[in-house]
C-alpha positions as CSV (number, residue, x, y, z in Angstrom):
1,M,0.2,0.2,0.3
2,I,1.1,3.0,-1.0
3,L,-0.1,6.5,0.6
4,D,1.5,10.2,0.3
5,D,1.0,13.6,1.7
6,L,0.7,11.3,5.1
7,H,1.9,14.8,6.7
8,W,-2.0,16.1,6.2
9,A,-3.6,13.1,7.1
10,D,-5.8,13.6,10.3
11,Q,-6.7,11.5,13.2
12,P,-9.6,9.5,11.9
13,S,-7.6,9.0,8.5
14,F,-4.9,7.8,10.9
15,N,-7.5,5.5,13.0
16,L,-8.8,4.0,10.0
17,L,-4.8,2.9,8.8
18,Q,-4.5,1.2,12.1
19,K,-7.7,-0.3,11.7
20,I,-6.0,-1.7,8.3
21,V,-2.2,-2.9,10.1
22,R,-4.4,-4.2,12.6
23,E,-6.4,-6.7,10.8
24,R,-3.3,-7.4,8.4
25,L,-2.0,-8.8,12.1
26,L,-4.9,-10.5,13.9
27,C,-6.1,-12.2,10.3
28,A,-4.3,-15.2,10.6
29,V,-6.1,-15.6,14.6
30,R,-9.1,-17.4,15.4
31,P,-11.4,-15.0,17.0
32,S,-11.9,-17.6,19.8
33,S,-8.3,-17.6,20.5
34,P,-6.7,-16.0,23.9
35,F,-3.9,-14.6,22.5
36,V,-6.0,-11.8,20.1
37,D,-4.6,-9.2,22.6
38,S,-1.5,-10.0,24.0
39,L,1.6,-7.6,22.8
40,S,3.4,-10.8,22.7
41,F,1.9,-13.0,20.6
42,L,1.6,-9.2,17.8
43,A,5.0,-9.4,17.7
44,Q,5.7,-12.8,17.5
45,L,3.0,-12.4,14.3
46,C,5.2,-9.1,13.1
47,R,8.4,-10.9,13.1
48,K,6.9,-14.2,11.5
49,P,4.3,-13.9,9.6
50,A,2.0,-17.2,9.4
51,Q,1.9,-19.2,5.9
52,D,-1.5,-18.4,5.2
53,V,-1.3,-14.6,5.5
54,A,0.4,-12.6,2.7
55,P,2.6,-9.5,3.9
56,F,2.0,-6.6,4.2
57,F,4.0,-3.4,3.0
58,L,3.1,0.4,3.4
59,L,4.9,3.1,2.2
60,G,4.2,6.2,2.9
61,G,5.5,9.8,1.7
62,Y,5.6,12.6,3.5
63,R,7.0,16.3,4.5
64,D,9.8,16.4,7.5
65,N,9.7,20.1,8.4
66,E,4.7,19.7,8.0
67,V,4.7,17.1,11.0
68,T,7.4,18.4,13.9
69,D,5.1,18.5,17.0
70,P,4.9,15.1,18.2
71,A,1.6,15.6,19.1
72,H,0.5,15.5,15.4
73,P,-1.4,12.1,14.4
74,F,1.5,10.3,12.5
75,W,4.2,10.8,15.0
76,M,1.3,8.5,16.8
77,F,0.8,6.4,14.8
78,F,4.4,5.3,14.2
79,E,4.8,5.4,18.2
80,E,2.0,3.0,18.0
81,L,3.6,0.5,15.2
82,R,6.9,0.6,17.1
83,S,5.2,-0.1,20.7
84,K,3.7,-3.3,19.1
85,H,7.7,-4.1,17.7
86,I,6.2,-3.9,13.9
87,S,9.8,-2.8,12.3
88,T,9.9,0.3,10.7
89,T,12.0,2.3,8.5
90,N,12.9,6.4,7.7
91,I,14.6,7.4,4.2
92,L,15.4,10.9,4.3
93,L,15.3,12.2,1.0
94,Q,17.5,15.6,-0.1
95,V,17.2,17.6,-3.0
């Protein structure tokens, strides 16, 4: 999934993105599983995806000078990913 201009995204947009990521991580887990809410289980899923779940790659573009506030929904989204041990990489492009 490729998303551009994330610096303009509002909180409801990031809520939807979080829901998509969460569902991709939990789609291999039966709803009755006691591990659905376990962060350690999520971390294991992130490191070693289930064989019946297709890989998920998210590429997002943003202007770093537009998201300087740590309370911006952009940074809150990435902090949530990191708290769940989901690997993220920032690539700085310069002209």
